[in-house]
C-alpha positions as CSV (number, residue, x, y, z in Angstrom):
1,X,-30.4,119.2,-36.2
2,X,-30.3,118.7,-32.4
3,X,-31.7,115.3,-30.8
4,X,-35.7,115.4,-29.7
5,X,-35.6,115.9,-25.7
6,X,-36.2,112.6,-24.1
7,X,-39.2,111.6,-22.5
8,X,-39.8,110.5,-18.2
9,X,-39.9,106.8,-19.1
10,X,-36.5,107.3,-21.3
11,X,-35.1,109.7,-18.2
12,X,-36.2,106.9,-15.4
13,X,-34.6,104.2,-17.7
14,X,-31.5,106.4,-17.1
15,X,-30.9,107.2,-13.7
16,X,-28.5,105.0,-11.7
17,X,-29.7,103.3,-9.0
18,X,-26.9,103.8,-6.2
19,X,-28.4,102.3,-3.3
20,X,-26.1,99.7,-3.4
21,X,-22.6,101.4,-3.9
22,X,-20.3,101.8,-1.6
23,X,-19.1,105.5,-0.7
24,X,-15.8,106.2,1.0
25,X,-16.0,108.7,4.0
26,X,-12.6,110.3,4.6
27,X,-12.4,112.1,8.1
28,X,-9.2,114.1,10.0
29,X,-10.2,115.1,13.6
30,X,-8.3,118.0,15.3
31,X,-8.1,119.5,18.3
32,X,-6.0,122.5,17.5
33,X,-3.4,122.3,15.1
34,X,-3.1,118.3,15.9
35,X,-4.4,115.5,13.9
36,X,-5.9,113.1,16.4
37,X,-7.2,110.6,14.4
38,X,-7.1,110.0,10.7
39,X,-9.1,107.4,9.0
40,X,-11.6,106.5,6.3
41,X,-15.1,104.2,6.2
42,X,-17.1,102.8,3.4
43,X,-20.5,102.9,3.9
44,X,-23.3,102.0,1.8
45,X,-26.1,105.4,1.2
46,X,-28.1,105.9,4.6
47,X,-25.8,103.8,6.9
48,X,-23.6,107.1,7.8
49,X,-25.2,109.4,10.2
50,X,-23.5,112.8,10.5
51,X,-24.9,113.6,13.7
52,X,-23.6,110.1,15.9
53,X,-20.1,110.6,13.9
54,X,-20.2,114.0,15.5
55,X,-20.8,112.7,19.1
56,X,-18.6,110.2,18.8
57,X,-15.5,112.8,17.7
58,X,-16.5,115.2,20.8
59,X,-16.2,112.1,23.1
60,X,-12.5,111.5,21.3
61,X,-11.3,114.8,21.6
62,X,-12.6,115.6,25.1
63,X,-10.9,111.9,26.3
64,X,-7.4,113.2,24.3
65,X,-8.0,117.3,25.7
66,X,-8.3,115.7,29.4
67,X,-5.2,113.4,28.9
68,X,-3.4,116.2,27.6
69,X,-4.9,118.5,31.1
70,X,-6.2,120.9,28.8
71,X,-10.0,122.0,28.4
72,X,-11.4,121.9,24.4
73,X,-14.3,124.3,22.5
74,X,-16.0,123.0,20.1
75,X,-16.4,125.5,17.4
76,X,-16.9,124.4,14.0
77,X,-16.8,121.4,11.6
78,X,-17.0,121.1,8.0
79,X,-18.0,118.4,5.2
80,X,-16.9,118.2,1.8
81,X,-18.7,116.3,-0.4
82,X,-16.5,115.1,-3.6
83,X,-15.9,112.4,-6.0
84,X,-14.0,110.4,-8.0
85,X,-12.8,112.3,-11.3
86,X,-14.4,115.5,-9.7
87,X,-12.1,118.5,-9.8
88,X,-11.6,120.0,-6.3
89,X,-13.3,123.4,-7.8
90,X,-16.1,121.5,-8.0
91,X,-16.3,119.8,-4.4
92,X,-19.5,120.6,-2.2
93,X,-18.2,122.2,1.0
94,X,-20.6,122.5,4.4
95,X,-19.1,124.3,7.2
96,X,-21.3,122.9,10.6
97,X,-21.7,125.3,13.5
98,X,-23.3,124.6,16.9
99,X,-26.3,126.7,17.5
100,X,-24.8,129.4,19.4
101,X,-22.0,130.5,16.7
């Protein structure tokens, strides 16, 4: 016999509250094939602002490119959503491109 369907009240009791959980954001910033910075940050839900991060990364790459005597043109970025014990084939990959690309 199959189990009876879960009621809305039962489902709400089983929802995991993640508002105070800490998540790890790992990143690698590249200029061409050269890594500029690789690190990880621990943040709570809602603390990480991708657009602010993107602006800081562009400034960082600009400083490194200027110091190296070369220019750069931002082409794309990639965000990967994964979790502990989730296989790579189930990761969510989000390609980020500017409005002109």
